[in-house]
C-alpha positions as CSV (number, residue, x, y, z in Angstrom):
1,M,-46.3,164.1,-205.2
2,S,-49.4,162.7,-207.0
3,Q,-49.9,158.8,-207.1
4,N,-49.3,159.1,-210.8
5,I,-45.9,160.6,-210.5
6,L,-44.7,158.4,-207.7
7,G,-45.9,155.2,-209.5
8,K,-43.9,156.3,-213.0
9,L,-40.7,157.2,-210.5
10,C,-41.0,153.8,-209.1
11,I,-41.2,152.2,-212.5
12,G,-38.3,153.8,-213.6
13,V,-36.4,152.4,-210.5
14,V,-37.8,148.7,-211.4
15,V,-35.8,149.2,-215.0
16,L,-32.8,150.2,-213.1
17,L,-33.2,147.4,-210.9
18,S,-34.0,144.8,-213.4
19,A,-30.9,145.9,-215.4
20,I,-28.5,145.3,-212.7
21,G,-30.2,142.2,-211.6
22,T,-29.5,140.1,-214.6
23,F,-27.6,137.4,-213.3
24,A,-27.2,133.9,-214.2
25,Q,-28.6,131.2,-211.4
26,D,-25.3,129.8,-210.9
27,H,-24.2,133.1,-210.2
28,K,-27.0,134.4,-207.9
29,P,-26.2,136.9,-205.2
30,L,-25.7,135.9,-201.7
31,P,-28.3,137.2,-199.1
32,F,-27.9,140.7,-198.0
33,S,-29.3,144.1,-196.9
34,A,-28.0,147.5,-197.5
35,D,-28.9,151.3,-197.6
36,S,-29.6,152.5,-200.9
37,K,-29.4,156.0,-202.7
38,L,-30.4,157.0,-206.1
39,T,-28.6,160.2,-207.2
40,K,-27.8,162.3,-210.5
41,T,-24.1,163.1,-211.7
42,D,-25.0,166.6,-210.6
43,G,-25.3,165.6,-207.1
44,Q,-28.9,165.8,-207.0
45,E,-30.4,163.1,-204.5
46,I,-33.3,161.6,-205.8
47,T,-34.3,158.9,-203.4
48,T,-32.8,157.1,-200.3
49,G,-33.7,153.7,-198.8
50,K,-33.2,150.2,-198.1
51,L,-32.3,147.3,-200.3
52,Y,-33.0,143.5,-199.4
53,I,-31.6,140.6,-201.4
54,A,-33.2,137.3,-201.0
55,W,-32.8,135.6,-204.6
56,P,-34.4,135.5,-206.5
57,K,-36.5,138.1,-204.6
58,V,-35.4,141.7,-204.3
59,R,-36.9,144.5,-202.2
60,M,-36.1,148.1,-202.4
61,D,-37.9,150.6,-199.8
62,M,-37.4,154.3,-201.0
63,K,-38.1,157.8,-199.7
64,D,-38.4,160.7,-202.0
65,A,-35.7,163.1,-201.5
66,R,-37.8,166.3,-202.2
67,Y,-41.2,165.4,-201.1
68,G,-40.5,162.8,-198.4
69,F,-43.0,160.2,-199.9
70,T,-42.2,156.3,-199.4
71,S,-42.7,153.5,-201.6
72,S,-41.2,150.3,-202.2
73,V,-40.2,147.9,-205.3
74,I,-40.7,144.0,-204.9
75,I,-38.8,142.1,-207.8
76,D,-39.0,138.3,-208.6
77,Y,-36.6,137.6,-211.0
78,V,-37.5,134.1,-211.7
79,K,-41.3,134.9,-212.2
80,Q,-40.3,138.1,-214.3
81,E,-42.7,140.2,-212.2
82,A,-42.4,143.5,-210.0
83,I,-44.6,145.0,-207.5
84,V,-44.6,148.6,-206.5
85,L,-46.1,149.4,-203.3
86,L,-47.4,153.0,-202.4
87,P,-47.8,152.9,-198.5
88,Q,-49.6,156.6,-198.3
89,Y,-52.2,155.5,-200.8
90,Q,-52.5,151.8,-199.5
91,T,-52.1,150.9,-203.3
92,Y,-50.0,148.6,-205.3
93,M,-49.3,147.9,-208.9
94,E,-48.2,144.9,-210.7
95,I,-45.4,145.1,-213.6
96,S,-44.5,142.7,-216.1
97,L,-40.7,142.7,-216.6
98,D,-41.3,140.9,-220.2
99,Q,-43.5,144.0,-220.9
100,Q,-40.9,146.3,-219.6
101,N,-38.4,144.5,-221.9
102,Q,-40.7,145.8,-224.7
103,T,-41.4,149.3,-223.4
104,T,-37.7,150.0,-223.0
105,Q,-36.4,148.0,-226.0
106,S,-34.1,146.2,-223.7
107,D,-31.3,144.4,-225.2
108,P,-31.1,141.6,-224.2
109,P,-34.2,140.9,-222.2
110,I,-34.4,141.8,-218.7
111,G,-33.9,138.5,-216.6
112,P,-31.3,136.0,-214.9
113,T,-29.1,136.0,-217.7
114,F,-25.8,137.9,-216.6
115,D,-22.7,136.5,-215.9
116,A,-20.9,138.8,-213.4
117,S,-17.3,137.8,-214.6
118,N,-17.9,137.8,-218.2
119,P,-21.2,140.3,-218.8
120,C,-21.1,139.8,-222.5
121,A,-21.4,136.0,-222.4
122,G,-24.3,135.3,-224.6
123,H,-24.8,138.8,-225.5
124,D,-23.4,139.3,-228.9
125,S,-25.1,143.0,-229.1
126,W,-23.1,144.0,-226.1
127,N,-19.7,145.4,-226.0
128,C,-18.0,145.0,-222.6
129,K,-14.9,146.5,-221.4
130,K,-13.1,145.6,-218.0
131,L,-11.8,148.6,-216.3
132,E,-9.5,148.7,-213.4
133,P,-10.6,146.8,-209.9
134,Q,-11.9,149.3,-207.1
135,T,-12.3,149.0,-203.6
136,I,-15.8,150.7,-202.6
137,A,-16.1,151.2,-198.7
138,G,-13.6,148.4,-198.0
139,R,-15.3,146.0,-200.5
140,S,-13.4,144.7,-203.8
141,C,-15.3,145.1,-206.7
142,E,-14.9,144.4,-210.4
143,V,-15.6,147.4,-212.8
144,W,-17.4,147.0,-216.3
145,E,-18.4,149.2,-219.0
146,I,-21.4,147.9,-220.9
147,I,-22.3,149.5,-224.0
148,S,-25.7,148.6,-225.9
149,D,-27.0,150.4,-229.1
150,K,-30.4,150.5,-227.3
151,L,-29.5,151.0,-223.9
152,G,-26.5,153.1,-224.3
153,S,-23.5,153.0,-221.7
154,V,-23.7,151.4,-218.1
155,T,-20.8,151.2,-215.7
156,T,-21.1,148.7,-213.0
157,W,-19.2,148.1,-209.9
158,I,-19.7,144.1,-208.9
159,D,-18.9,143.2,-205.4
160,T,-16.9,140.1,-205.9
161,K,-18.2,138.4,-202.6
162,L,-21.8,139.2,-202.9
163,N,-21.7,138.8,-206.8
164,F,-24.1,141.6,-207.2
165,P,-23.4,145.3,-208.4
166,I,-23.3,148.0,-205.5
167,K,-22.8,150.7,-207.7
168,T,-24.4,151.3,-211.2
169,K,-24.1,154.5,-213.1
170,N,-26.5,154.5,-216.4
171,A,-26.3,156.7,-219.7
172,D,-28.8,159.2,-218.3
173,G,-26.6,160.0,-215.5
174,Y,-28.3,158.3,-212.7
175,I,-26.2,156.5,-210.0
176,L,-27.8,153.5,-207.7
177,E,-25.5,152.7,-205.1
178,Y,-25.8,150.6,-201.9
179,T,-23.4,151.2,-198.6
180,N,-23.7,149.7,-195.0
181,I,-23.9,146.2,-196.4
182,Q,-24.9,143.7,-194.0
183,E,-24.6,139.9,-194.9
184,G,-27.0,136.8,-194.0
185,Q,-30.4,135.8,-194.1
186,Q,-33.3,138.3,-194.9
187,P,-36.5,138.8,-193.0
188,A,-39.7,136.6,-193.2
189,P,-41.3,136.1,-196.7
190,T,-43.6,138.5,-195.9
191,L,-41.4,141.1,-196.9
192,F,-41.9,140.4,-200.2
193,Q,-45.6,140.3,-200.4
194,V,-48.1,142.6,-200.7
195,P,-49.3,143.9,-197.3
196,P,-53.0,143.2,-196.3
197,G,-55.6,145.7,-197.2
198,Y,-53.9,147.3,-200.0
199,K,-55.8,147.8,-203.2
200,K,-54.5,147.2,-206.7
201,S,-53.8,150.0,-209.0
202,A,-53.2,150.3,-212.8
203,A,-49.3,150.4,-213.6
204,H,-48.0,153.4,-215.6
205,S,-46.0,152.6,-218.7
206,E,-42.5,154.5,-218.0
207,S,-39.0,154.3,-219.2
208,T,-36.0,154.9,-217.0
209,P,-35.9,158.1,-214.9
210,G,-35.1,160.9,-217.1
211,R,-36.0,159.6,-220.5
């Protein structure tokens, strides 16, 4: 897999993570780590990896299911910035979430403006429907279907204790889910920083995977 293709896949994941990370500051998620998996509704596995939450920062380490390449996405929701790490190339890309809002025509802008108990609060262009609560791997979740003219339909399963979606399905048929959840403080701040020796690379503008 080329650096260009891998970078585009990571940017797609940035969009997905950004979309599910839109939480109000007074509804911030508790610290936790979890195994992650990105699949399609037809069962195709895209990536597996690890998620770390130390709000307002999030890190997702990924391994491409087809080629075996590894990458990481680090998001700072307060600064509205993302960093994509490509270990095999020893490079990184910086991405503005504000710029991704314009690229994907996100409505409303990506960022900490989401109330997990009332997803449509403050977002007149959203249509939210609360579905039946579900339990995923022993964890209680509120389930919402959120519809936007620009983004289509997104179904999200919000862990009521963590206050974070542990499963999200978008209109393109991509499913991002987290399992083996471990609650508690996260590793040192260096986990959310660019490793020494990495060189900066230009970011590639790309929408959600499949678009």
